[in-house]
N, C-alpha and C positions, 0 to 999 in steps of 0.2 A: 340105343339111339332111337329117338322118336320120329314121327312122320315129318318133322321139320328139320331133322338132322342134328338135333341136340342130344348130347350124351346124357342119359338119365341114370345110368348105373355104371360103375367101374368094376362090377363083379365078373366080367369076362376074364377068364384065366389068362395068365401071362403067356401060355402056350396056345391060346385059342386062335382058331382060324375059321373064317366063314367065306363061302362062295355061293353065289346065287344068280339065277336069271330072274329078272323082274319085268313084269308086264305093266306098261303105263295104263292109267285108268280109262281113258276114253277110246282106246283101241285104234286111233288114227295113225299112230306111228308104227310102222311095220318092223322097226329094229328091235332086237332084244337088248335090254339093258343088263349089264353085268356088274354085280357088286362083289368086291373082294376086300376082305378085312383081315388084319393081323393085329391082335390085341386092340389097342385104341386107335389104330391107323386104318382108315377105310377110304374107298373110292368107288364111285359109280360112273360107268362110262356107257355110252351108246355103242353097240357093236357096229362095226363097218362091214362085217361079212356074215352075220347070223341074223336071219329075218324070220318073222312069223309067216307061215304058209296060211293062205286064206281058210284052209280046212282045219288048221290047228285049233285045239282048245287052249286058249291063252290062260296061263297061270303063272304063279310065282313059285319057284323051287329054291329052297334054301338048305344048305348043308352047313352044319356047325360041328366043328371038331375041337375037342379040348378035354381037360381033366376037371373033375369036380363041378360039372355044369348042373345048374338047377333046371331040369327039364320043364317043370311047371312054370317057373318064372319066364323062361325063354318063350314058351308057347303063349302065355298071356301077353308078354311084351310084343310079340309079332302080331297077334290078333288085334291088340289095341293100335298098333302102328298102321295096319292096313285096313282098319275099319272106317 
């Protein structure tokens, strides 16, 4: 998935799972955004009960679980998506 939400690769394993906290770019929204994905189905929602503390270092944390994952391709894809 690229930064506009388009699927650019179907290499994600049929057992693949992904979960993450995402920080929006401008830092004005105090909610944490949660991404959850299973294979080619994914959803991003704004949390209603998880907020960034003013002293938190905001970041994006992504966990990918699956078999036969191409670590280099995943890293490059995420770097390109968030650049």
